[in-house]
C-alpha positions, 0 to 999 in steps of 0.5 A, spaced: 547 562 785 541 559 788 539 554 794 533 549 794 529 545 799 527 539 796 522 534 800 523 527 796 517 522 798 517 514 797 522 508 798 527 513 800 529 510 807 534 505 809 535 504 801 542 508 801 538 514 798 542 519 803 549 517 801 548 517 794 545 524 794 551 527 797 554 523 792 550 526 786 552 533 790 559 532 790 559 530 783 556 538 781 560 542 786 553 543 791 553 545 798 548 543 803 544 537 807 540 532 806 536 527 812 531 523 813 526 527 816 519 523 818 517 519 811 521 523 806 528 525 804 529 532 806 535 536 801 538 543 801 542 544 796 545 550 793 550 552 787 550 553 780 543 554 777 545 549 771 549 544 777 542 544 781 537 543 775 542 536 774 543 535 780 534 535 782 534 532 775 538 525 778 535 525 785 528 525 782 529 519 777 532 515 784 539 518 787 540 510 789 538 503 785 534 501 791 530 507 791 523 509 788 521 517 788 514 517 788 512 524 788 518 531 790 517 538 792 522 543 791 522 550 792 527 556 792 529 559 799 536 564 802 542 562 799 547 561 805 554 563 805 556 559 810 556 553 807 562 549 805 560 542 804 555 537 803 554 533 808 549 527 810 545 529 817 
């Protein structure tokens, strides 16, 4: 079990990015959150390492059809065992 903190920059607000990110997270059985913050989208995703890797690859390639990811940062953070689902904030 791992947990990642991801910041995604580019055309990622107002284009359905959070909805598609949540859909991808559910596809890989991940828990966590996605939210708009200032000029980027912030994601906390937790699950099995291979699922997280696939999730990050899909997100960085543009979670929604109208999005365009220009850059992103990913870091490891402590696992939060209280998380039960993936939700949009």
